[in-house]
C-alpha positions as CSV (number, residue, x, y, z in Angstrom):
1,X,0.0,0.0,0.0
2,X,1.1,3.5,-0.7
3,X,0.8,5.2,2.6
4,X,2.3,8.5,3.7
5,X,2.7,8.8,7.5
6,X,2.6,12.5,8.5
7,X,4.6,13.8,11.4
8,X,3.7,17.4,12.2
9,X,6.1,19.2,14.4
10,X,4.9,21.5,17.2
11,X,6.4,24.6,15.6
12,X,5.1,23.7,12.2
13,X,8.4,24.5,10.7
14,X,8.6,21.1,9.0
15,X,6.2,18.5,7.8
16,X,7.7,15.2,6.9
17,X,6.1,12.4,5.0
18,X,7.8,9.0,5.2
19,X,7.3,6.5,2.4
20,X,9.3,3.3,2.3
21,X,12.2,4.7,4.1
22,X,12.4,7.9,2.0
23,X,11.7,11.2,3.6
24,X,10.1,14.1,1.7
25,X,10.7,17.3,3.6
26,X,8.5,20.3,3.0
27,X,10.2,23.2,4.6
28,X,8.6,26.4,5.9
29,X,10.1,29.3,7.7
30,X,10.2,28.4,11.4
31,X,7.9,30.5,13.6
32,X,10.5,32.3,15.7
33,X,8.0,33.7,18.2
34,X,4.4,33.7,19.2
35,X,3.1,37.3,19.1
36,X,-0.2,38.5,20.4
37,X,-1.5,41.7,18.7
38,X,-4.0,43.6,20.8
39,X,-6.3,46.0,18.8
40,X,-7.3,48.6,21.4
41,X,-11.0,49.1,22.4
42,X,-13.7,47.4,20.4
43,X,-17.5,46.8,20.7
44,X,-19.0,49.3,23.1
45,X,-15.6,50.8,23.7
46,X,-15.3,53.2,20.8
47,X,-12.0,54.8,21.8
48,X,-11.2,58.2,20.2
49,X,-13.5,59.5,17.5
50,X,-12.6,61.9,14.7
51,X,-13.8,63.1,11.3
52,X,-12.4,62.2,7.9
53,X,-12.2,64.6,5.0
54,X,-15.8,63.6,4.0
55,X,-16.9,64.4,7.6
56,X,-17.6,60.8,8.3
57,X,-16.7,59.4,11.8
58,X,-13.4,57.7,12.3
59,X,-13.4,55.3,15.2
60,X,-10.3,54.3,17.0
61,X,-11.6,50.8,17.5
62,X,-11.9,50.3,13.7
63,X,-8.5,51.7,13.0
64,X,-6.7,49.5,15.6
65,X,-8.3,46.4,14.2
66,X,-7.5,47.3,10.6
67,X,-3.9,48.0,11.6
68,X,-3.5,44.9,13.7
69,X,-4.7,42.7,10.8
70,X,-2.1,44.4,8.5
71,X,0.7,43.8,11.0
72,X,-0.4,40.2,11.4
73,X,-0.3,39.6,7.7
74,X,3.3,41.0,7.5
75,X,4.6,39.0,10.5
76,X,2.9,35.7,9.8
77,X,5.5,34.4,7.3
78,X,8.0,34.2,10.1
79,X,6.1,34.2,13.4
80,X,2.9,32.7,14.9
81,X,0.7,35.8,15.2
82,X,-2.7,36.0,17.0
83,X,-5.2,38.8,17.7
84,X,-7.1,39.5,20.9
85,X,-10.1,40.2,18.7
86,X,-10.6,39.8,15.0
87,X,-14.0,41.5,14.8
88,X,-15.7,44.5,16.4
89,X,-16.4,43.2,19.9
90,X,-15.8,44.2,23.5
91,X,-12.8,42.4,25.1
92,X,-12.2,43.2,28.8
93,X,-8.8,43.1,30.4
94,X,-9.2,39.7,31.9
95,X,-9.9,38.2,28.5
96,X,-7.0,39.9,26.9
97,X,-4.7,38.5,29.6
98,X,-6.3,35.0,29.3
99,X,-5.7,35.0,25.5
100,X,-2.0,35.8,26.1
101,X,-1.8,32.8,28.4
102,X,-3.8,30.5,26.1
103,X,-1.6,31.1,23.0
104,X,1.5,31.2,25.3
105,X,2.6,34.5,23.7
106,X,6.2,35.6,23.8
107,X,5.4,39.2,22.9
108,X,2.4,41.4,23.4
109,X,1.8,44.5,21.2
110,X,-1.2,46.7,22.1
111,X,-2.3,49.2,19.3
112,X,-3.9,52.5,20.0
113,X,-4.5,55.9,18.5
114,X,-4.0,58.9,20.7
115,X,-6.3,61.7,21.7
116,X,-5.9,65.0,23.7
117,X,-8.0,67.9,24.8
118,X,-5.2,70.0,23.2
119,X,-5.9,69.7,19.5
120,X,-2.5,70.9,18.4
121,X,-0.8,67.8,19.9
122,X,0.5,65.5,17.1
123,X,2.9,62.7,16.5
124,X,3.7,59.0,17.3
125,X,5.0,57.5,20.5
126,X,5.9,54.0,21.9
127,X,5.4,52.8,25.5
128,X,6.8,50.0,27.5
129,X,5.8,49.0,31.0
130,X,7.9,50.7,33.7
131,X,7.6,53.2,36.6
132,X,8.0,57.0,35.8
133,X,7.3,60.5,37.0
134,X,5.9,62.0,33.7
135,X,2.7,63.9,34.4
136,X,1.6,63.8,30.7
137,X,2.0,60.1,30.6
138,X,-0.1,59.7,33.7
139,X,-2.9,61.5,31.9
140,X,-2.8,58.9,29.1
141,X,-2.6,56.1,31.7
142,X,-5.7,57.4,33.3
143,X,-7.5,57.4,30.0
144,X,-6.4,53.9,28.9
145,X,-6.6,52.3,32.3
146,X,-10.0,53.7,33.2
147,X,-11.5,51.3,30.7
148,X,-10.3,48.4,32.7
149,X,-10.7,49.9,36.2
150,X,-10.8,47.5,39.1
151,X,-11.7,48.0,42.8
152,X,-8.4,46.5,44.1
153,X,-5.7,49.0,43.4
154,X,-3.3,47.4,45.9
155,X,-3.4,44.1,43.9
156,X,-2.9,46.1,40.7
157,X,0.2,47.8,42.1
158,X,1.8,44.6,43.3
159,X,1.1,42.9,40.0
160,X,2.5,45.7,38.0
161,X,5.7,45.9,40.1
162,X,6.2,42.1,39.6
163,X,5.7,42.3,35.8
164,X,7.9,45.4,35.5
165,X,10.8,43.6,37.2
166,X,10.5,40.5,35.0
167,X,9.8,42.2,31.6
168,X,11.3,45.7,31.5
169,X,14.7,44.8,30.0
170,X,13.1,43.0,27.0
171,X,10.3,45.4,26.7
172,X,12.7,48.4,26.4
173,X,14.7,46.6,23.7
174,X,11.5,45.8,21.8
175,X,10.2,49.4,22.1
176,X,13.5,50.7,20.8
177,X,13.6,48.4,17.7
178,X,10.0,49.1,16.8
179,X,10.2,52.8,17.4
180,X,13.3,53.2,15.3
181,X,11.5,51.6,12.4
182,X,8.4,53.8,12.9
183,X,10.6,56.9,12.9
184,X,12.4,55.7,9.8
185,X,9.2,55.0,7.8
186,X,6.8,57.7,8.9
187,X,8.5,60.7,10.5
188,X,9.8,62.5,7.3
189,X,7.5,60.9,4.7
190,X,4.4,61.8,6.6
191,X,5.8,64.9,8.4
192,X,5.0,63.5,11.8
193,X,6.5,64.4,15.1
194,X,8.6,61.8,16.9
195,X,7.4,62.0,20.5
196,X,9.8,59.3,21.6
197,X,9.9,56.1,23.7
198,X,8.3,56.4,27.1
199,X,7.7,54.3,30.2
200,X,4.1,53.9,31.3
201,X,2.1,51.9,33.8
202,X,-0.6,50.5,31.5
203,X,-2.7,47.7,32.9
204,X,-3.1,46.0,29.6
205,X,0.7,45.5,29.4
206,X,0.9,44.4,33.1
207,X,-1.8,41.8,32.9
208,X,-0.4,40.3,29.7
209,X,2.7,39.2,31.8
210,X,4.9,39.4,28.8
211,X,7.5,41.7,27.3
212,X,5.5,44.1,25.3
213,X,4.8,47.6,24.0
214,X,1.8,49.9,23.6
215,X,1.8,51.9,20.4
216,X,0.2,55.3,20.1
217,X,0.0,55.7,16.3
218,X,-1.0,59.3,16.1
219,X,-3.5,61.8,17.4
220,X,-7.1,61.5,16.2
221,X,-7.9,64.7,18.1
222,X,-5.7,66.6,15.6
223,X,-7.9,67.0,12.5
224,X,-5.0,67.1,10.0
225,X,-3.2,64.1,11.5
226,X,-6.5,62.1,11.9
227,X,-7.1,62.3,8.2
228,X,-3.5,61.4,7.4
229,X,-3.2,58.4,9.7
230,X,-6.5,56.9,8.8
231,X,-5.5,56.4,5.1
232,X,-4.7,52.9,3.8
233,X,-1.3,54.0,2.6
234,X,-0.3,55.2,6.0
235,X,-1.6,52.2,7.8
236,X,0.3,49.9,5.5
237,X,3.5,51.9,5.9
238,X,3.1,51.8,9.7
239,X,2.4,48.1,9.7
240,X,5.6,47.5,7.7
241,X,7.6,49.5,10.3
242,X,6.2,47.5,13.2
243,X,6.9,44.2,11.5
244,X,10.4,45.2,10.6
245,X,11.0,46.4,14.2
246,X,9.8,43.1,15.6
247,X,12.1,41.2,13.2
248,X,15.0,43.5,14.2
249,X,14.3,42.5,17.8
250,X,14.1,38.8,17.2
251,X,17.3,38.9,15.2
252,X,19.1,39.9,18.4
253,X,17.1,37.9,21.0
254,X,17.2,34.2,20.4
255,X,15.4,33.1,23.6
256,X,12.4,34.8,25.2
257,X,10.4,33.1,27.9
258,X,7.0,34.1,29.0
259,X,6.6,34.9,32.7
260,X,4.2,32.6,34.7
261,X,3.4,34.9,37.5
262,X,-0.1,33.8,38.3
């Protein structure tokens, strides 16, 4: 009988079929890391809202999902990439954290678009989880963390401190690699301000318990910037920059372990 016996390896980098002592090897690029992309907001959580050039509403929740799918497509040839949501639905903090555990993510990337009461603010910035004394960052933390508010702030603080200690070194390296690529791809071509890499105490990063970053793509509260960063061309360019930044990071970090804190 002509039978092929499939042996499927856990990382899916090779599939071998054995026939009468001969081995046919179908090679694929090994999945270097498992990456969880987190499109911010979703469902009843609209996030920031702006107007496009046709005066139609631009919702942060829609842009984050669109961008996450673009990044996923660009990273998938070399990594295993998952999303915390693939449709417009509400995902609370506990579920986002549970997904990170379920897929055993090595890296966590949360995607957001910025907003401010000061309409002239503009530009892109990248955050990693760490303590800081920046008053402006605290305002953004309050905005993002308020969505996932819990009653036990003491437990939150203990958890954040534990995760910071375990992840800050890798998270800083990841933020540096990604941010460098974003600056290279969008700063001059799109005339955007580089607001830098910053530390922040974001609950979504802490509860993921992984090295990770939170991306603020640009300001939807700035009319001109909102129209620019909501275009397909910009989103595709930004997605390329993130994918290349991740690949730069993995090229210099051969082993990354998730942190089983809970």
